C-alpha positions in Angstrom: -2.0 39.4 31.9 0.1 39.0 35.0 3.8 38.4 34.6 5.9 36.4 37.1 9.6 37.3 37.2 11.7 34.2 38.1 15.3 34.7 38.9 17.7 31.8 39.8 20.4 32.8 42.2 23.6 31.5 43.7 26.0 33.8 45.6 24.7 36.9 43.9 25.1 39.5 46.7 27.1 41.8 44.5 24.4 42.3 41.8 21.0 41.1 43.0 19.9 44.3 44.8 20.3 46.5 41.8 18.3 44.1 39.7 15.5 43.5 42.1 15.2 47.2 43.1 14.8 48.1 39.5 12.0 45.6 39.0 10.2 47.1 42.0 9.8 50.4 40.1 7.1 48.7 37.9 3.8 50.5 38.6 1.6 49.8 35.5 1.1 46.1 36.0 0.2 43.4 38.6 3.3 41.2 38.8 5.4 39.1 41.2 9.1 38.5 41.7 10.3 35.1 42.6 13.9 34.2 43.6 14.9 30.6 43.3 18.1 30.2 45.2 20.5 27.3 44.7 22.0 27.4 48.2 23.7 30.8 48.6 26.0 31.2 51.6 26.4 35.0 51.2 23.8 37.8 51.7 21.8 36.9 48.6 18.7 35.8 50.5 18.9 38.6 53.0 18.8 41.1 50.1 16.1 39.1 48.2 13.7 39.1 51.1 13.5 42.9 50.9 12.2 42.9 47.3 10.6 39.6 46.4 7.2 38.1 46.8 8.3 34.5 47.0 11.6 32.8 47.6 12.3 29.1 46.9 15.4 27.7 48.6 17.4 24.6 47.7 18.0 23.1 51.2 19.4 19.7 49.9 23.0 20.9 50.0 23.4 19.4 46.5 24.4 21.5 43.5 21.5 22.0 41.2 21.4 23.0 37.5 20.0 26.4 36.6 17.2 24.5 34.8 16.2 23.0 38.2 16.3 26.5 39.8 14.1 27.9 37.1 11.6 25.1 37.3 11.4 25.3 41.0 10.6 29.0 40.7 8.0 28.3 38.1 6.2 25.9 40.4 5.2 28.6 42.8 4.4 31.2 40.1 0.9 32.5 39.7 1.3 34.7 36.6 0.0 34.2 33.1 3.5 34.8 31.7 6.8 33.5 33.1 9.7 35.9 32.7 13.0 34.2 33.4 15.9 36.5 34.1 19.5 35.9 35.0 20.5 37.4 38.3 22.7 40.1 36.7 20.1 41.2 34.1 18.9 44.8 34.2 15.8 46.0 32.3 15.8 49.7 31.5 12.4 51.4 32.0 10.7 48.1 33.0 7.1 49.5 32.6 7.8 50.4 29.0 9.6 47.1 28.5 6.6 45.1 29.8 4.1 47.1 27.8 6.1 46.4 24.6 6.5 42.7 25.4 2.8 42.1 26.3 1.8 44.0 23.1 3.8 41.4 21.1 1.7 38.6 22.6 -1.6 40.5 22.2 -1.0 41.2 18.5 0.3 37.8 17.8 -2.0 35.1 19.1 0.3 32.3 18.0 3.3 33.8 19.9 4.3 31.5 22.8 7.8 32.5 23.6 9.6 35.9 23.4 13.2 37.1 23.8 15.1 40.3 23.2 18.6 41.6 22.5 21.4 41.3 25.1 24.1 43.9 25.7 26.7 44.3 28.3 26.4 47.4 30.5 27.9 50.3 28.5 30.5 51.1 31.2 31.7 47.4 31.0 31.3 46.6 27.3 34.3 45.8 25.2 34.4 45.5 21.4 34.5 41.7 21.8 31.3 41.9 23.9 29.6 43.9 21.1 30.7 41.4 18.5 29.8 38.3 20.6 26.4 39.4 21.8 25.1 41.7 19.0 26.8 40.4 15.8 26.8 36.8 16.7 24.2 36.0 19.4 21.5 38.6 18.8 21.4 38.4 15.1 21.7 34.6 15.0 18.7 34.2 17.3 16.8 36.9 15.4 17.2 35.0 12.2 16.4 31.6 13.8 13.2 32.8 15.6 11.8 35.5 13.2 12.8 34.1 9.8 13.5 30.4 10.0 10.9 29.6 12.7 13.5 27.6 14.7 13.2 28.6 18.3 16.5 29.5 20.0 17.6 32.1 22.5 19.9 32.7 25.5 18.7 32.5 29.1 19.3 36.1 30.1 15.7 36.9 29.2 12.9 34.6 28.2 9.2 35.3 28.4 6.9 32.3 28.0 3.2 31.7 28.3 2.8 29.9 31.6 0.4 27.2 30.3 2.8 26.4 27.4 5.7 26.2 29.8 3.8 23.7 32.0 2.5 21.8 29.0 6.1 21.2 27.8 7.3 20.2 31.2 9.6 23.3 31.7 13.3 23.1 31.3 15.1 19.8 31.0 16.9 19.5 34.3 19.7 17.3 33.1 21.1 20.1 30.9 24.0 22.0 32.6 23.9 24.5 29.7 21.6 24.9 26.7 18.4 24.3 28.5 17.3 27.8 27.4 17.8 27.1 23.7 16.2 23.6 24.0 13.1 25.0 25.5 12.6 27.6 22.8 13.1 25.0 20.2 10.4 22.8 21.7 8.1 25.8 21.9 8.6 26.6 18.2 7.4 23.1 17.4 3.9 24.0 18.7 3.8 27.7 18.1 5.8 30.8 17.4 8.9 32.2 19.1 10.2 35.7 18.5 13.2 37.9 19.1 12.3 41.6 19.5 15.3 43.9 19.2 13.4 46.6 21.0 13.4 44.5 24.1 16.9 45.4 25.1 18.4 44.1 28.4 21.8 44.7 30.0 24.0 42.4 32.0 27.5 42.2 33.4 29.1 40.0 30.7 31.0 38.4 33.6 31.5 35.0 31.9 33.2 36.1 28.7 35.2 38.7 30.8 36.4 35.9 33.0 37.1 33.0 30.6 37.4 34.9 27.3 35.2 35.0 24.2 37.0 32.3 22.2 36.4 29.8 24.9 32.8 30.9 25.5 31.9 30.7 21.8 33.4 27.2 21.6 31.4 26.1 24.6 28.3 27.5 23.1 28.9 25.7 19.8 29.9 22.3 21.3 27.0 22.3 23.7 24.5 23.3 21.1 25.7 20.6 18.8 25.7 18.0 21.5 22.2 19.0 22.6 20.9 18.6 19.1 22.4 15.2 18.5 22.3 13.6 22.0 19.7 15.6 23.9 22.1 16.6 26.6 24.8 19.1 27.3 28.5 18.5 26.4 29.7 20.3 29.5 29.3 18.2 32.6 29.4 21.3 34.8 28.7 25.0 34.1 31.1 26.7 36.5 29.8 29.5 38.7 31.5 32.8 37.9 31.0 35.7 40.3 
């Protein structure tokens, strides 16, 4: 029951050390940390080398989608479970978090994909963040996964059985956004997906803080609809926000 943490990065020197250092406090499990870097020019890789087991670098000079970055990290993973995290995601008490997550898979043999609830760091959270992530995103995904059996989730935290990930071919690399929801939907066609509210993760909320919640919600909606109808993202580019 070995988990592989896979973290795609691009210019993440401001946040990555806190995230990786926190994961390195895990003591109860055999695990590995993989950073899949999209071509950072800052100190991201220098920091990552202090904490990771494996680093995959994009040396092509071409901009890659986050789906490509995640897939490249998965290719070198040796774990039974693949845990995909965004580079600004912080897991409180990671040993307890992993115990709870693995127990979900142990007690539910048909469970193939697991997600949790997403919150912005308390010191950064606004009322709009609470509404956007908890009242809209978290509850929507909870209903879709746990009640309707329709797999969907955000990419901040996804835990997937490694053999299932490979069977499905991983993330669709032509998606600029929505690759996370698409993968969970495909997983739910062959097994069960679940959102566990007790698996709580924190992140910076940097995208809605930068572009505003109305624009972000509209982008979520249009890209989700476009993916369902046309099997591709509506947005041609998912701009980097740091």
